[in-house]
C-alpha positions in Angstrom: 27.9 6.1 18.0 29.8 9.2 17.0 27.7 11.8 15.3 29.3 12.9 12.0 28.5 16.6 12.5 30.1 16.5 16.0 33.2 14.7 14.6 33.6 17.5 12.0 33.3 20.1 14.7 35.9 18.3 16.8 38.3 18.2 13.9 37.9 21.9 13.3 38.6 22.7 16.9 41.6 20.4 17.4 43.3 21.3 14.1 43.4 25.0 15.2 46.2 24.0 17.5 48.2 21.4 15.5 49.5 21.2 12.0 49.3 17.4 12.0 46.6 15.5 10.1 43.9 14.2 12.5 41.3 11.6 11.6 38.2 10.5 13.5 36.8 7.0 12.8 33.5 5.5 13.7 32.7 2.1 15.1 32.8 0.5 11.6 36.3 1.7 11.1 35.3 4.4 8.5 36.9 7.8 8.6 34.0 10.2 9.2 36.0 13.4 9.7 39.5 14.4 8.8 41.7 17.4 8.2 42.4 15.7 4.8 38.9 15.7 3.1 40.0 13.0 0.6 40.3 10.4 3.4 36.7 10.9 4.6 34.6 7.8 3.8 37.6 5.4 3.5 38.1 2.3 5.6 40.7 2.3 8.4 41.7 -1.2 9.4 43.6 -0.1 12.6 40.5 1.8 13.9 38.3 -1.2 13.2 40.6 -3.5 15.2 40.7 -1.0 18.1 36.9 -0.7 18.4 36.3 -4.4 18.1 39.4 -5.7 19.8 41.1 -5.3 23.1 43.8 -2.7 22.2 43.4 0.9 23.1 46.3 2.1 20.9 47.8 0.9 17.7 51.0 2.5 16.5 51.6 2.2 12.8 55.2 2.4 11.6 54.7 2.1 7.9 52.2 3.5 5.4 51.3 0.0 4.1 51.1 -2.0 7.3 47.3 -1.9 7.3 44.8 -1.3 4.5 43.8 2.4 4.3 46.1 3.4 7.1 49.1 5.8 7.1 51.8 5.7 9.7 51.0 7.4 13.0 49.1 6.7 16.2 45.5 5.6 16.6 43.7 5.6 19.9 40.3 4.6 21.2 37.8 7.3 22.1 36.5 6.1 25.4 33.4 7.8 26.8 32.3 6.4 30.2 33.6 3.0 29.3 32.1 2.8 25.8 34.3 2.6 22.8 32.7 5.3 20.7 35.3 5.4 17.9 39.0 6.1 17.2 41.1 9.2 16.8 44.3 9.0 14.7 47.2 11.4 14.2 49.3 10.9 11.1 53.1 11.2 11.3 56.3 9.8 12.8 55.0 7.9 15.9 58.1 9.0 18.0 57.5 12.6 17.1 53.8 12.9 17.4 53.2 10.8 20.5 52.7 13.7 23.0 50.5 15.6 20.5 48.5 12.4 19.8 47.8 11.7 23.5 46.8 15.4 24.1 44.5 15.3 21.0 42.8 12.1 22.3 42.2 13.7 25.8 40.9 16.9 24.2 38.5 15.1 21.9 37.1 12.9 24.8 36.7 16.0 27.0 34.9 17.9 24.2 32.5 14.9 23.5 31.7 14.7 27.2 31.1 18.4 27.3 28.8 18.3 24.3 26.8 15.4 25.8 26.4 17.3 29.1 25.4 20.4 27.2 22.8 18.5 25.2 21.3 17.0 28.4 21.1 20.4 30.1 19.5 22.3 27.2 16.9 19.7 26.3 13.5 20.7 27.5 11.7 18.4 29.8 8.0 18.9 29.6 6.1 15.8 28.9 5.5 16.5 25.2 9.1 17.8 24.8 10.5 14.8 26.6 8.4 12.5 24.4 9.6 14.2 21.3 13.2 14.0 22.6 12.9 10.2 23.1 11.5 9.8 19.6 14.4 11.6 17.9 17.4 11.4 20.2 17.3 8.0 21.9 18.1 4.9 19.8 17.0 2.5 22.6 14.4 4.2 24.7 13.0 2.6 27.8 9.8 0.9 26.5 7.8 1.3 29.7 8.8 5.0 30.1 8.1 6.0 26.5 4.8 4.2 26.6 3.9 5.9 29.9 4.6 9.3 28.4 2.4 8.4 25.4 -0.5 7.4 27.6 -0.3 10.7 29.5 -0.4 12.5 26.2 -3.3 10.4 24.9 -1.3 8.8 22.1 -2.1 5.2 21.3 0.5 2.7 20.2 -1.7 0.3 18.2 -1.8 2.8 15.3 0.4 2.8 12.2 2.2 6.2 11.8 4.7 7.4 9.2 7.2 10.3 9.9 7.4 13.3 7.6 10.4 15.6 8.2 9.6 19.1 6.8 12.6 21.4 6.1 11.8 24.9 5.1 14.5 26.8 3.3 14.2 29.6 5.8 14.1 28.2 9.4 12.3 31.3 10.7 9.1 29.8 9.2 9.2 26.5 11.2 6.6 27.6 13.8 4.2 29.0 11.3 4.6 25.8 9.2 3.8 23.6 12.2 0.6 25.7 12.9 -0.5 25.5 9.3 -0.1 21.7 9.2 -1.9 21.4 12.5 -4.8 23.5 11.2 -5.5 21.0 8.4 -8.8 19.2 8.6 -6.8 16.0 8.1 -4.7 16.6 11.2 -6.1 14.5 14.1 -5.5 14.1 17.8 -3.3 11.0 17.2 -1.0 12.8 14.8 2.2 13.6 16.7 3.8 16.9 15.6 6.5 19.3 16.9 9.4 21.5 15.8 12.9 20.1 15.9 16.2 21.9 16.4 14.6 25.1 15.3 15.0 24.0 11.7 12.5 21.3 11.1 8.9 20.2 11.6 8.5 16.5 12.3 5.1 14.9 12.0 4.3 11.2 12.8 1.1 11.0 10.6 -1.5 8.3 11.4 -2.6 6.0 8.6 -5.7 3.8 8.5 -4.3 0.4 7.7 -7.8 -1.1 7.6 -8.0 0.4 4.1 -6.9 -2.1 1.5 -4.6 0.1 -0.6 -2.9 2.0 2.2 0.6 1.0 1.1 0.0 2.0 -2.5 -1.9 5.1 -1.7 0.0 6.6 1.3 1.7 9.2 -0.9 -1.6 10.6 -2.0 -2.9 10.6 1.6 0.2 12.6 2.7 -0.2 15.0 -0.3 -3.8 15.7 0.8 -2.8 16.1 4.4 -0.1 18.6 3.5 -2.1 20.4 0.8 -3.0 23.4 3.0 0.6 23.9 4.0 1.8 23.6 0.4 -0.7 26.2 -0.7 0.3 28.6 2.1 4.0 28.2 1.2 3.5 28.8 -2.5 1.5 32.0 -1.6 4.2 33.2 0.7 7.0 32.0 -1.7 8.5 29.7 0.9 10.6 26.8 -0.3 10.3 23.5 1.7 11.3 19.9 1.2 9.6 16.9 2.8 11.3 13.6 3.7 9.0 10.7 4.4 10.3 7.8 6.5 9.0 4.3 7.3 5.8 2.9 8.6 6.0 2.1 12.4 3.5 0.8 15.0 5.8 0.6 18.0 7.0 3.7 19.9 10.5 2.1 20.4 11.0 2.1 16.6 10.0 5.7 16.0 13.6 6.8 16.4 14.6 4.5 13.5 11.8 5.9 11.4 13.0 9.5 12.1 16.6 8.5 11.3 15.4 7.2 7.9 14.0 10.7 7.3 17.4 12.2 8.2 19.2 9.8 6.0 17.0 11.0 3.1 17.8 14.6 3.9 21.5 14.0 4.1 21.9 11.6 1.1 19.2 11.9 -1.5 19.5 14.9 -3.8 16.3 15.2 -5.8 14.5 17.8 -7.8 11.2 16.7 -6.2 9.7 18.5 -3.2 8.9 15.2 -1.5 11.3 12.3 -1.1 10.2 8.9 0.1 12.4 6.3 1.9 10.8 3.3 0.3 11.8 4.7 -3.1 15.4 4.8 -1.9 15.5 1.7 0.3 18.0 0.0 -2.0 20.5 2.8 -1.7 20.1 2.8 2.1 20.8 -0.9 2.3 23.8 -0.6 0.1 25.3 2.0 2.4 24.9 -0.5 5.3 27.4 -2.8 3.7 30.6 -2.6 5.8 33.5 -1.0 3.9 35.7 -3.6 5.6 33.9 -6.4 3.6 34.3 -4.5 0.3 38.0 -3.9 1.1 38.6 -7.6 1.8 36.7 -8.7 -1.4 38.0 -6.1 -3.9 41.3 -4.8 -2.7 43.3 -6.5 -5.5 40.9 -5.0 -8.1 41.6 -1.6 -6.6 45.4 -2.0 -6.7 45.6 -3.8 -10.1 43.2 -1.9 -12.4 44.4 1.3 -14.0 43.3 4.7 -12.8 41.8 5.3 -16.3 39.8 2.1 -16.2 38.5 2.8 -12.7 37.4 6.3 -13.7 35.6 4.9 -16.8 34.1 2.2 -14.7 32.6 4.6 -12.1 31.2 6.9 -14.7 29.6 4.1 -16.8 28.4 1.8 -14.1 27.2 4.6 -11.9 24.9 5.8 -14.7 23.8 2.3 -15.4 22.8 1.8 -11.8 20.8 5.0 -11.9 19.0 3.8 -15.0 18.3 0.2 -14.1 21.1 -0.9 -16.5 19.3 0.6 -19.5 22.2 1.5 -21.8 20.4 4.2 -23.9 19.2 6.0 -20.7 22.6 5.7 -19.0 24.3 7.2 -22.1 21.9 10.1 -22.1 22.5 10.8 -18.4 26.2 11.4 -18.9 25.8 13.1 -22.3 27.6 10.4 -24.2 26.8 9.0 -27.7 25.2 5.5 -27.3 27.8 3.9 -29.6 30.7 5.4 -27.6 29.0 4.3 -24.4 28.6 0.7 -25.7 32.3 0.6 -26.9 33.6 1.7 -23.5 31.1 -0.5 -21.6 32.2 -3.6 -23.6 35.8 -3.0 -22.5 34.6 -3.1 -18.9 32.6 -6.3 -19.5 35.5 -8.0 -21.3 38.0 -7.0 -18.6 35.8 -8.6 -15.9 34.2 -11.3 -18.1 30.6 -10.3 -17.1 27.3 -9.8 -18.9 25.0 -8.0 -16.4 22.2 -7.7 -19.1 22.0 -11.5 -19.1 23.0 -12.4 -15.6 21.6 -10.9 -12.4 24.7 -12.2 -10.5 27.0 -10.3 -12.9 24.9 -7.2 -12.3 25.3 -7.4 -8.6 29.1 -7.9 -9.0 29.3 -4.7 -11.0 27.2 -2.9 -8.3 29.3 -4.0 -5.4 32.6 -3.3 -7.2 31.2 0.2 -7.9 30.4 0.7 -4.2 34.0 -0.3 -3.4 35.4 2.2 -5.9 33.2 5.0 -4.7 33.1 4.8 -0.8 
């Protein structure tokens, strides 16, 4: 799977040498990096067909031949026999063909180089290798990772939850880790290390024999991090904490870490600590393939007016944030409640829905909102 940050880096490098628009699409057919920022996040039908079909290249002659696709050339990104994604170059296919082929070769070469560089710079002590497998390998070898854990005296039959700590100033990561480890609540089964010289990651053990562990885990973590929080306040150090998911199998720790990273990348909150289980609904919504939304709602997108769609996104977005409480939604967008109701009724009449009375209508509004705001 192509990493978004790497894809953006590739676009920056490649577009230094060409004036054409270049897009990089992931395995779901979604544009994850582009010279044209407005196209990022949109679905690209030709890319989806390349990744999941047998073609290596799809040439598009017209802007409306495929949903979400402009004319140009789209080519598979093949890394050691794996279809990692698609690179597309926009323009007249006859004119851009040489540029497109060179761009594809350059991107594949750069990805291979980045992969080799990562492998060479990763530290390989037992603890470092273990940490690497927990955070960089989606499908680690079960026997190998468990063997490393045994050598490090970590037991698997324990529930742990990851906490990703991100200080505002990376220079404090080592001191933050030592402060956390000095806590009286930090035990030998707690797995902790610095990551990418910017984060502290802790897999904190939890005693699941206690009856209220799932309701009280936030208080347990607050107590565990209390010393670190006191030290940071004293030193005027800002830090945010992203708490992932409960896990009891080392092969799933990577997923729990990715849940922390998803929080860091997607949830903007005024709170110091952000919890995955408080945002699981948003996470699951993001997993819905853009291709499915495109197939379901494309006629809505082309038939509804721009003014209606703008109104819809503002109103329904605020309703979603406030559990469809109209008064709270109106306050969020600084709109008088009567004005909000008037405009909201126009949306309901246009779509013949009543989400306050029908959960099915509520879900329809939510999914249409996700389509209109990819």
